[in-house]
N, C-alpha and C positions, 0 to 999 in steps of 0.2 A: 340449521344455518348453512348457507352455501358461501364458501370463500373461494375467490379466484386469486391466485398468486401468479404474477407475470415476471418471468426471469428466474434463472436457476443458478445464478452464481451465489456468492456468500450470503447476501441479504435474503434472497429468495429461498435458499435452502433453509436458513434459520427460521424464516417466517412459517414455512411448512412444518418444520419440526416443532416449532413453538405452538402452532395451532393444534397439532396432534396431542401435545401435552395439555393445553388449555381446554380444549373441547374435542375429545376423541370422537364424538358423535357428529361433528361437522362434516359436511361434504366439501372436500378440498379438490379443486382443479388447479393443476400446475402447468403453466405454459412456457415452452422454450422454443424460440424461433429456429435455433440450430438443430442439428441431429444428435446432439450429445448433451446430457445435463450435468451441471454441477462441476465443471472443470475448474481447477485451481491454477490460475495463471501464476500465482506466487510460488507454485511448485515446479514451474517450468524449467528453471535452471537445474534442478535435481534430475530431470529427465534428459536435458540436453547433455549434461556431463556424465550420464550413465549410472548415477546412483539409483535411479528408478528406471527399470527396463521397459515397462509397458506404459505407454502414454495414457491408456484407458484407465489406469489405476490412480491417476492424479486427479481424483475427484472425491467429493463427500459422499455421493449417492449414486445409485443405479436406478434405472426405471423399474427393474424387477423388484428391488427391495422396497422402493417407495410404494409401488402398487400392492405389495404384500401387506403394507401397513394401512392400506385403504385409500391411498392418494390416487387420484385419476391424473395420470401424466400424459401430456400432449407435446410431442416433439415435432419440429418442422411445422409449427402452427403459430401464426403471428396474430397478435391482437392489433387489428388495424384501426379501430376507433372505439371510443367510449361514449355511451349515452348515459350521462349521469342522472337525467330526469327519470328515465325508465329503469335505471340500474342494470344496464346490460352492456356487453362488449360484442363487437363484431369480429369474428374469427375467420382468418384466411388459412386454409390448409395448403402449405407450400409444396406438399408432395403430390397432391392430386388436383389442386386448383379449386376445390370446393370451398364454399363459404357458409357460415351460419352465425346465429346470434346465441349468446349464452347470458342468462341472468345471473345476478350476484346479490348477496346481502352485504358482503364486505369485499373490497378490492384492495389488494396489496401490490404495489408497483415496485419491483426491483429491477428497473430498466437500465441502470448503470450509466456507463460512459463509453465512448469510443476513442480509439487512439487519434491524437491530433496529427494530421499530415501536413507537411509544408506545401503551401501554394506557390511554387516557384517553377521556373522553366525546367522541363525534364521530369515533372512529377508523374508522367504517365509511362515512364520507362519500366522495363522489367527489372526484377531483383531489388525493388524497394519494399522492404518488409516491415511489419509491425511485430510486436512481441506481446500478444494478448490473445488468449484463447487457444483451444486445442488444435485448430487447423493451422494456425501460425506455428505452433510448437512442432508439428510434424514437418512443415516446410523448412524450418530452421534446422531441425535435426538432419534433414537430407543435405542441406548446404554444408554442414559441418564436415561431412565426409566427401565433399566434392573436390576432386584433385585439381580442378581448374580454378578453384577459388583461392586467391592469395591474399587479397586485401579486403578487410571489413571496416566500414566506416559507421560508427554509432553516433547518432544525434541524441544528446541528452545524457547527463551524468547523474540522474537520480537512481533509485534502486534498480529499476528495470534496465536502464542503460548499463549500469555497472555489471549486472548479471549477464547481459549479452556480451559485453566486452570480455569478461573473465572466461565465459564458456568458450568463445571462439579463440581466445589466446591459448587456452589449455588444449584446444584442438589443433594448434600449430599454425594458426593464421596470424598475419600481421594486422594489428588492430589499432585504429585511431578513434578516440572518443572525444567529442567536442561538446561545448555547452555555451549558452549565453552568459552563464554565471562564470566569474573568474576562477572559481574554485570547484573542483570535483566534489560532488556530494555537498555542495555549499548550503543547501536548504536543510540538511540533516545534522551537520556537525560543524563545529567551529574550526578555525584555521589550525590550531595545534594538532588536531586529528587529521584534517584533510591534507596537510603538508606531508605527514607520514604515509598516508594512503596513496597520494600521488607518486611518491617515491617507490612505494611497494608495487604499483602498477608499472612504473618504468622498469623496475628490475625484472618484471615478468613479461616484458615485451609489449606493453600497452602504452601508447603515446597519448597523453591528454593535452588538449589545447583549449584554454578558457577564453572567455570574452569573444566568442566567435559568432558571426552571422553567416549562415549558409545561403548562398546566392543562387546556385544552379546545380542541377544534376546533369552531368555531361554523358551523352550516350554514344553507342556505336552498335549498329545493327539492331536497334531497338532495345538494347540492354545498357544499364548504367556501367560506365567504366571509370568515372572520376567525379569528384565533388568540388565545385568552386566555392570558396569562402573569401571573406575579407582578409583572411590571413594565409592565403595561398590555395593551391589546388592539390587535392589528395587522390591517389589512386584508390579505386573502390569497385570491385566486381559485385559487392553486396553492400547495401545500405540498410541499417536497422534504425527506424525512426521511433524514438522513445521520448519525444518532446511534449509529454503531458497528454491529457485527455480532455474531451469536451463532453458535457452532459448529453445523454441520448434521450432528449425530452421532446422530440418533434411530435410524438403521439399525444402529448398533453398540452401543446401550445393552444392558447385560446380557451382552454378548459380549466386548468389549474393556475394558481398564482406562481409565477416564476421570478427569480431575482435577475439582476442585470447580466449575469453570466449564463442564464438559462437553467439554473438549478431550481428544483421544486421547493417551494416554501412549505415548511411543516411546523407543527407545534411540538411541544415537549412530549407528546404522546405519539408522534410520527404521523398524525393526521394532517392531510392537506387542506386547502381552502374549500374543498368539496367534502361534505359529510360522508363518512363511511368509505372514503378512499384514502389509503395510507401510502407512504412512500419511504423507501429505505435505500441505503447504498450510496454509490458515488455520484448520483444525481441530486444529492441533498447535502446540507451542512450538518455538523454535529456541534453540540455544546462543548466549548474548550475550557477545561478545568482551570488552567492558570489565570485566565482573564475573565471567565464568566460569559464571554461573547460566543457567537456562532462562528465556526471556521470550516473550511473545506479541507478534509483530511481523508484521502482515499486509501483506507486500510481495511483489510478483510475483518479484522477484529471489531472495528467500528460498525461495519455493515451487519455483522452477526448480532451485535448488541441491538442495533436498530430493528433487525428482523424479529428478534425475540420480543422487543418492546411493542412493535406493531401488532404482533400476534396476540399478545396479552390484552391490549386495548380493543382490538377487533372482537375478541371473545367476550369482552365485557368487564375485564378486570383492569382497573386503573394502574398504570405503570409509567413512570417518567423515564425518558432516556438518560442514562448515566453520563455525566460529564467526563470527557476523555482528555488525554494529554498528548495523543499522537505518538504513542510508544511503538518503537520498531527496532529490529535488529537485523544484521546481515554479516556474512563472512566474506572477506575479500582476500583471496589467496591465503596468506598465513595469519591474517588478523581477523578478529571477531569484534564487532562493535555494536552498541545499542545507544539509543537516545530517547528522550521524552521531554515534552514541554518546551519551554523557551530556551533559545540559544543566545549567547552573548552577541554574536555577530549579526544575527537576523532578528533581534528582539523587536525592532520597529515594525516589522511585518506583522507581528502579533499584537500591535498596539501597546507595547511596553517601551518605555524610554529611559528608565533609570535602573535597570537590573544590574546586579553586581555578581561576580563569579569568583570561585576559587578552583584552581587546578592543582591536583595532587598526583605525584608520580611515585610509585613504590612497588615493592614485590608483592605478588599475589599471596604468597605464604612466607613464613619466616625465611630469612636469608640463608640459614644453614641448609635449607633444601635447595639442591642444585638445579640448574636449568635442565640438565640431562634428566633429572627426576621429575620434571614438569613445572618447575617454577618459571615465572616470567614477569616482566615489568607490566604494570597496570597503570593506565592513564585515566583519571577520573576527574570530571569537572562538574561542580554543582553551581547552579544559578539561583539567585534568591533576591527578594525585595529588601533593599537596605533599610527601609523604614520600619519593618517589623520582623524581618528574618524569614518571612514566608517563602517556602521552597517553590520555585517556578520551573525548574528544569534540571536535567542531568544528562551526562554523556560519559560513556566508558569504552575503553578499547584495550585489547591485549592480544598476544598470540595464544594465550590461554583463554578458554571460554568462561568469562566472568559476566556475561551479558545479563544474567538473571538479576543482578543487583538493580538494574533499571526498573524492574517491576516494583521494587520497594520504593523507589523515587516516584514512580507514577502514582502509587497508592498514597504516598505522602502528599503529593500535589492535590490529589482528589480530596484528601481529608484536611487540607489547608494547614498541614504541619509546618513547623519552622525548623531552621537549622539548630535552634536550641533543643528542640525535641529529638533531632537526629544525632546530635553530638554524642550523647551517651546512651543511645538506643541499644537494646540487648540483642546481640547477634552471637551465634555460637562460635566457639574457637576449637579447632583441632589443627595441628600443624600441617597435616596433609591437605587441608581444605581451605584454611583462611589464617588470618593473623589475629592476635589478641584484640586489636582494634581493627575492625573492618575498615576498608578504605573510605566508605561513606562516613564512618565516624570521624576519621582523620580530617576529611574535607569539611565536615560540619563544624568540628572543633576550631579549625582555622578560620572559618567564616565567623564564628562567634568571637574569636579574638579580634578580628577586623571590626566587627560591629561594636565591640566594647572599648575600642581605642578612644 
């Protein structure tokens, strides 16, 4: 069997590793348009802040290691077209200009998405950056030590924008972050959490402005110097655009069935509308556990599950993609937070209209343990269906890292567990680690009281 995998990020990497596990005898060809495979954009902040010193280590894989395992890796080689009838792809070698055709038995597409850029006056100015991929990581790192850079303007307050804003603030730059959303991280957390994080940003020199429309990039000598918005003009020698992504699916237009947003339609086995062609990653949707519907959730963890699922099915073993809840976590200056599933403030976007929530605030460990010894306040919110108590989502935040609790909530959602199940669930107790009742127990017990009124 000959398998071609296109794309080397999370989904592509996992498809390759999965195929090696499922069918070690398969011939695997792995294609990457760039000159570096398997870069982790989600690890970019660690590099920008100096936690990771070498940008080349922010990757799952190396060409040498993959080839040692028998994978044929092709960098700077682009899949220009697909001939589904003859089961072949047309390859362009970007390094030497040569072209060729390659046959396949199974084709796995991990073609991902590209950063959305604003189509406004000044869009062609210099110093308008994205924050995705190794090349942008290197450019951003260079800007962080540029003595002439004073003002950084970040568009978008999702995870990527937050990471950019924090990294440049720690580098001593004046940072403004804006968003269409009235709340910072508004798609990830409810207002009880985002209010605290907005204040945390302010205390660390980052100005957040919500409900903003960016109108123009103002330039001088071909370089950006300011940004005009409907809420004023902001100085900016560097703009970082993190206003979402768009599916990178031009390769398969007219070949595969796409949805209204240009994402590739797939079945529960990751197979597309064309037999023996599979798709994974940000160019697709995933099954959303809280509702049972499909949703667009661009997370590395989802892409890797899809990659493993595609590999299994391509190898002949039936495997359905696991329903996910959109679980994620991040650190913002002194706070650590995580969330999963449905949020109270954004439930309608998920197709939910009657969710109910309980917010609990308590100490991470018994109160006799001082803050100097590591104790901290924890804020936890659980969201559930009031008709049957089924858990739909959870959010947690503290200056102590308690984010792993959200993995429990994610699994509870996947298993269709209820607040009745969680109220007296068995969690360990040791005073240095937790309380006799874990904060998830407390929240679920309060939810049960509300449901039993």
